[in-house]
C-alpha positions in Angstrom: -147.3 -25.5 -44.0 -145.7 -28.6 -42.6 -142.0 -27.8 -41.6 -141.1 -31.5 -42.0 -141.4 -31.3 -45.8 -138.2 -29.2 -45.9 -136.2 -31.7 -43.9 -136.2 -34.3 -46.7 -135.5 -32.1 -49.7 -132.2 -32.8 -51.6 -130.7 -29.4 -50.9 -127.7 -27.8 -49.2 -130.0 -25.0 -48.1 -131.1 -25.2 -44.5 -134.8 -26.1 -44.0 -135.6 -22.7 -42.3 -134.2 -20.9 -45.4 -136.2 -23.1 -47.8 -139.3 -22.3 -45.8 -138.7 -18.6 -46.1 -138.0 -18.9 -49.8 -141.3 -20.7 -50.3 -143.2 -18.0 -48.3 -141.6 -15.3 -50.5 -142.5 -17.1 -53.7 -146.1 -17.8 -52.6 -146.5 -14.1 -51.7 -145.9 -13.1 -55.3 -148.7 -12.6 -57.8 -149.5 -15.7 -59.9 -148.3 -14.1 -63.1 -144.9 -13.4 -61.5 -144.6 -16.9 -60.2 -145.4 -18.2 -63.7 -142.8 -15.9 -65.2 -140.1 -17.1 -62.8 -141.1 -20.8 -63.3 -140.9 -20.4 -67.1 -137.5 -18.7 -66.8 -136.1 -21.4 -64.6 -137.5 -24.1 -66.8 -135.8 -22.5 -69.9 -132.6 -22.1 -67.9 -132.5 -25.8 -66.9 -133.3 -26.8 -70.5 -130.5 -24.7 -71.9 -128.0 -25.9 -69.2 -128.9 -29.5 -69.9 -128.6 -29.1 -73.7 -125.2 -27.4 -73.3 -124.0 -30.3 -71.1 -125.3 -32.8 -73.7 -123.6 -31.0 -76.6 -120.3 -31.2 -74.7 -120.8 -34.8 -73.6 -122.0 -36.1 -77.0 -119.8 -33.9 -79.1 -122.7 -33.2 -81.5 -124.8 -30.3 -82.6 -127.5 -32.5 -84.2 -130.7 -31.1 -82.7 -132.7 -34.3 -83.1 -130.0 -36.4 -81.3 -129.7 -33.8 -78.6 -133.4 -33.6 -78.0 -133.7 -37.4 -77.8 -130.7 -37.4 -75.3 -132.5 -34.6 -73.4 -135.7 -36.8 -73.0 -133.5 -39.8 -72.0 -131.6 -37.7 -69.5 -134.5 -35.9 -67.9 -137.0 -38.7 -67.9 -134.8 -41.7 -67.3 -136.4 -42.5 -64.0 -139.9 -41.9 -65.2 -140.0 -44.5 -68.0 -138.9 -48.1 -68.3 -136.2 -49.0 -70.7 -138.8 -50.3 -73.1 -140.8 -47.1 -72.9 -137.7 -45.0 -73.5 -136.9 -47.2 -76.6 -140.4 -46.5 -78.0 -140.0 -42.8 -77.3 -136.6 -42.8 -79.0 -138.0 -44.6 -82.0 -141.0 -42.3 -82.2 -138.9 -39.2 -82.1 -136.4 -40.6 -84.6 -139.1 -41.2 -87.2 -141.1 -38.0 -86.6 -139.3 -34.7 -87.6 -142.4 -32.6 -86.9 -142.1 -33.3 -83.2 -139.2 -30.9 -83.1 
């Protein structure tokens, strides 16, 4: 593995520690890596939703899920694409 990859990651963890963490994770069985990844994904989702509930002062699931998409994917879509996504989710209850 190329050590330089760890030098450019946005982290306060030193590159040699990141490298060791990756080695440990890669040594785990695939099923354990998947379990950890799913757990971390759920944790990030819950943390983001909690932050949005406080920021937006709402418990409306539809508004929160739209805000989640806008927050997480704001750099992946243009403003126009986000507007179309927002409109689609607003009109389609079955997406939630």
